C-alpha positions as CSV (number, residue, x, y, z in Angstrom):
1,P,0.0,0.0,0.0
2,L,2.8,2.5,0.9
3,Q,4.6,1.9,-2.4
4,G,1.2,2.3,-4.3
5,I,0.7,5.7,-2.6
6,K,4.3,6.8,-3.5
7,N,3.9,5.7,-7.1
8,N,0.4,7.2,-7.8
9,V,0.6,10.3,-5.6
10,V,4.1,11.4,-4.9
11,S,5.3,10.6,-8.5
12,T,2.4,12.5,-9.9
13,K,3.4,15.6,-7.9
14,V,7.0,15.3,-9.1
15,V,6.1,14.9,-12.7
16,C,3.7,17.8,-12.5
17,E,6.4,20.1,-11.0
18,C,8.9,18.9,-13.8
19,A,6.3,19.6,-16.5
20,K,5.8,23.2,-15.2
21,R,9.6,23.9,-14.9
22,N,10.2,22.6,-18.4
23,N,7.1,24.5,-19.8
24,V,5.6,21.2,-21.2
25,E,2.6,22.1,-23.4
26,K,0.2,19.6,-22.0
27,F,0.1,17.2,-19.1
28,V,-2.5,14.3,-19.2
29,L,-3.3,12.2,-16.2
30,I,-5.0,8.8,-17.0
31,S,-7.3,8.3,-14.1
32,S,-9.8,5.6,-13.3
33,D,-13.4,5.0,-12.4
34,K,-12.1,3.6,-9.1
35,A,-11.3,7.2,-8.1
36,V,-15.0,7.8,-7.7
37,R,-16.1,7.2,-4.0
38,P,-13.1,4.9,-3.6
39,T,-13.5,1.7,-1.6
40,N,-9.9,0.7,-2.0
41,L,-6.5,2.3,-1.6
42,M,-5.8,2.2,-5.3
43,G,-8.9,4.2,-6.0
44,A,-8.1,6.7,-3.2
45,S,-4.5,7.2,-4.6
46,K,-6.0,7.9,-8.1
47,R,-8.4,10.4,-6.6
48,I,-5.5,12.2,-4.8
49,S,-3.6,12.1,-8.1
50,E,-6.5,13.9,-9.7
51,L,-6.5,16.5,-7.0
52,V,-2.7,17.1,-7.4
53,V,-3.1,17.7,-11.1
54,Q,-6.0,20.1,-10.6
55,A,-4.0,22.0,-7.9
56,S,-1.0,22.2,-10.1
57,Q,-3.1,24.1,-12.7
58,N,-4.7,26.4,-10.1
59,N,-1.6,27.0,-8.0
60,D,-2.3,29.8,-5.5
61,I,1.3,30.0,-4.3
62,K,3.8,32.1,-6.2
63,E,6.6,29.7,-7.4
64,N,10.2,30.4,-7.9
65,L,10.0,30.1,-11.7
66,D,11.8,32.6,-13.9
67,F,8.9,32.4,-16.4
68,K,5.1,31.9,-16.2
69,S,4.4,28.3,-17.0
70,R,2.0,27.7,-19.8
71,T,1.4,24.0,-19.1
72,I,-2.2,22.9,-19.5
73,F,-3.0,20.1,-17.0
74,L,-5.9,17.7,-17.6
75,M,-7.3,14.4,-16.4
76,V,-9.2,11.7,-18.3
77,R,-11.2,9.3,-16.2
78,F,-12.6,6.0,-17.7
79,G,-13.1,2.4,-16.9
80,N,-11.5,-0.9,-18.0
81,V,-9.5,-1.2,-21.3
82,I,-9.9,-4.6,-22.9
83,N,-6.6,-6.6,-23.0
84,S,-4.7,-4.0,-21.0
85,S,-2.6,-5.0,-18.0
86,G,-4.8,-6.5,-15.3
87,S,-7.8,-6.9,-17.6
88,V,-10.1,-9.9,-16.9
89,I,-10.0,-11.0,-20.5
90,P,-6.4,-12.5,-20.5
91,L,-7.2,-14.1,-17.1
92,F,-10.3,-15.8,-18.4
93,Q,-8.4,-16.9,-21.5
94,K,-5.7,-18.5,-19.3
95,Q,-8.3,-20.2,-17.1
96,I,-10.2,-21.6,-20.1
97,K,-6.9,-22.8,-21.6
98,E,-6.2,-24.6,-18.4
99,G,-9.6,-26.3,-18.4
100,G,-11.2,-24.0,-15.8
101,P,-12.7,-23.1,-13.6
102,I,-13.2,-19.4,-14.4
103,T,-13.2,-17.5,-11.0
104,L,-15.7,-14.6,-10.6
105,T,-16.1,-12.6,-7.4
106,H,-19.9,-12.1,-7.8
107,E,-22.8,-13.1,-10.0
108,K,-23.8,-9.5,-10.7
109,I,-20.5,-7.7,-10.8
110,N,-20.2,-5.4,-13.8
111,R,-17.7,-3.0,-15.3
112,Y,-17.3,-0.5,-18.1
113,F,-15.1,-1.6,-21.0
114,M,-13.6,0.0,-24.1
115,T,-10.9,-1.1,-26.6
116,I,-7.3,0.1,-26.5
117,N,-7.8,2.1,-29.8
118,E,-11.0,3.8,-28.5
119,A,-9.2,4.8,-25.2
120,C,-6.2,6.2,-27.1
121,Q,-8.2,8.1,-29.6
122,L,-10.5,9.7,-26.9
123,V,-7.5,10.6,-24.6
124,I,-5.8,12.4,-27.5
125,H,-9.0,14.1,-28.5
126,S,-9.5,15.2,-24.9
127,S,-6.2,16.9,-24.8
128,S,-7.3,19.1,-27.7
129,L,-10.4,20.2,-25.8
130,A,-8.5,21.1,-22.6
131,K,-8.4,24.6,-21.3
132,G,-6.5,23.8,-18.1
133,G,-7.5,21.8,-15.0
134,D,-10.1,19.9,-16.9
135,L,-11.5,16.5,-15.8
136,F,-12.8,14.6,-18.8
137,L,-15.1,11.5,-18.7
138,L,-15.3,9.1,-21.5
139,D,-18.7,7.7,-22.5
140,M,-18.1,4.0,-22.2
141,G,-21.7,3.0,-23.0
142,N,-23.5,0.6,-20.6
143,P,-21.6,-1.4,-18.1
144,V,-21.3,-5.2,-18.9
145,E,-21.8,-8.1,-16.5
146,I,-18.5,-9.9,-16.2
147,K,-20.4,-13.3,-16.0
148,K,-21.8,-12.7,-19.5
149,I,-18.3,-12.0,-20.8
150,A,-17.1,-15.3,-19.2
151,E,-19.9,-17.3,-20.7
152,Q,-19.3,-15.7,-24.2
153,M,-15.6,-16.5,-24.0
154,I,-16.4,-20.1,-23.1
155,S,-18.7,-20.4,-26.1
156,L,-16.3,-18.7,-28.5
157,S,-13.6,-21.2,-27.4
158,G,-15.9,-24.0,-28.8
159,L,-16.6,-25.2,-25.3
160,T,-19.7,-25.5,-23.1
161,L,-20.6,-24.0,-19.7
162,K,-20.6,-26.6,-16.9
163,N,-23.4,-25.9,-14.4
164,S,-26.3,-27.6,-12.7
165,A,-28.3,-27.5,-16.0
166,N,-25.3,-29.0,-17.9
167,P,-23.2,-31.1,-15.4
168,K,-21.2,-32.6,-18.3
169,G,-20.1,-29.2,-19.6
170,D,-16.4,-28.2,-20.1
171,I,-15.8,-25.0,-18.1
172,E,-17.3,-24.2,-14.7
173,I,-17.7,-20.6,-13.4
174,V,-16.9,-20.4,-9.6
175,I,-18.1,-17.5,-7.5
176,T,-15.4,-16.6,-4.9
177,G,-17.0,-13.6,-3.2
178,L,-16.2,-9.8,-3.4
179,R,-12.7,-9.0,-2.2
180,P,-12.1,-6.3,0.4
181,G,-12.5,-2.9,-1.2
182,E,-14.0,-4.3,-4.4
183,K,-17.2,-2.7,-5.7
184,L,-20.1,-4.5,-7.4
185,Y,-20.7,-1.5,-9.7
186,E,-18.2,1.2,-10.8
187,E,-19.2,4.8,-11.5
188,L,-17.6,7.7,-13.4
189,L,-19.0,10.8,-11.5
190,I,-18.4,11.9,-7.9
191,E,-21.0,14.6,-8.2
192,N,-24.0,14.3,-10.6
193,N,-22.6,17.2,-12.7
194,S,-21.1,16.9,-16.2
195,L,-21.1,19.0,-19.3
196,K,-21.1,18.1,-23.0
197,T,-18.1,18.9,-25.2
198,K,-17.7,19.2,-28.9
199,H,-17.1,15.4,-29.0
200,P,-20.2,13.3,-28.4
201,L,-18.2,10.7,-26.3
202,I,-16.3,13.1,-24.1
203,Y,-17.8,15.0,-21.1
204,R,-16.3,17.6,-18.8
205,A,-16.9,17.0,-15.1
206,K,-17.4,19.8,-12.6
207,E,-16.0,18.6,-9.3
208,K,-14.6,20.1,-6.2
209,F,-10.8,20.5,-5.8
210,I,-8.4,21.4,-3.0
211,K,-6.2,24.5,-3.3
212,Y,-2.5,24.0,-3.9
213,S,-1.6,25.8,-0.6
214,E,-3.9,23.4,1.3
215,L,-3.0,20.2,-0.6
216,N,0.8,20.6,-0.9
217,P,1.5,20.3,2.9
218,L,-0.7,17.2,3.1
219,I,1.2,15.5,0.2
220,D,4.5,16.4,1.8
221,E,3.3,14.8,5.0
222,L,2.0,11.8,3.1
223,E,5.4,11.3,1.5
224,K,7.3,11.5,4.8
225,S,4.8,9.0,6.3
226,C,5.3,6.6,3.4
227,C,9.1,6.9,3.7
228,N,8.9,6.2,7.5
229,Q,6.8,3.1,6.7
230,D,4.1,4.5,9.0
231,L,1.0,2.7,7.6
232,K,-1.5,4.1,10.2
233,N,-0.6,7.7,9.7
234,T,-0.5,7.3,5.9
235,F,-4.1,6.1,6.0
236,R,-5.0,8.9,8.3
237,I,-3.7,11.5,5.8
238,V,-5.4,9.7,2.8
239,S,-8.7,9.8,4.7
240,K,-8.2,13.5,5.4
241,I,-7.7,14.3,1.7
242,V,-10.3,11.8,0.5
243,P,-12.9,11.7,3.3
244,E,-15.3,9.4,1.4
245,W,-12.6,6.6,1.5
246,V,-12.8,4.2,4.4
247,S,-9.7,2.1,5.1
248,N,-10.0,-1.6,4.8
249,Y,-6.5,-2.1,6.2
250,E,-5.7,-2.8,9.8
C-alpha cells in the first residue's frame, strides 16, 4: 500500500512540477473510475492524483520560476480497457486454456469496457479540448456483466458451460465472493454534474478540488509518512484528503 501511494501520488506531484519547470505544453493524467467514491487504496490514490493535477493548474502560491508556465493540465477518467494490464480477458483466456474453472467474485459484478484504440483516440482528443485543470469523462456505454463475458468466451472457445443444468459441460464458473474494497458497480462521476463537449463521447466533469496551498503540505506529510513506513498515519492522511474513503486495512 505504501509503495502504491508513493507511485500514484508522490510521483504525480514530481512529474507535474517537472512539467511546469520545463514548460511542457500539456500534461495528461490517465485516471480511473475507481477514483469515484473509492472503496480501496488504489482508487483513493488515483483520486488524490487527480487533486494534485488540478491543484497544479490552479496553483495559488507564487513559485520560484523565472517564467510563467503555460502548461495545460488535464485528467481523463474512464473504466477498463480490454486486453490491457490487469484486464479480466487475459485471465479468463488463461483459465479456459487450463480447463477451468473461471473465477468470478460475484454473480452480478459489472464493469465499463472499451478497446485500447478507443481509449487512445479519446484521450488524445480530450487533450485538444483542454483549457486547463479539466477533468474529462469518456462515454463508455452501458456497463457489462462480467459473468456474461465469461460465458461468451467459453462459447467462443468452442466449449460449453458446466453448471447444474449442464453437469457434463467443459468449463465451470466459480463464485469466490467480493474481495475487500471491491465494488459491485463502478461509476464515473463523484457529483452528478457533467457538461457536454464538442465530442459526443467526451464529457467535462465539474467537481470540487483542493487549493494547492492546502493540498501541498498534506502531500509532503504523506510522502514522509510513506518513507517512514508509517501505515497508520499514511491512511489517516489519505482519509483527510479523500474523506469518502474508508480504510480496509488494519
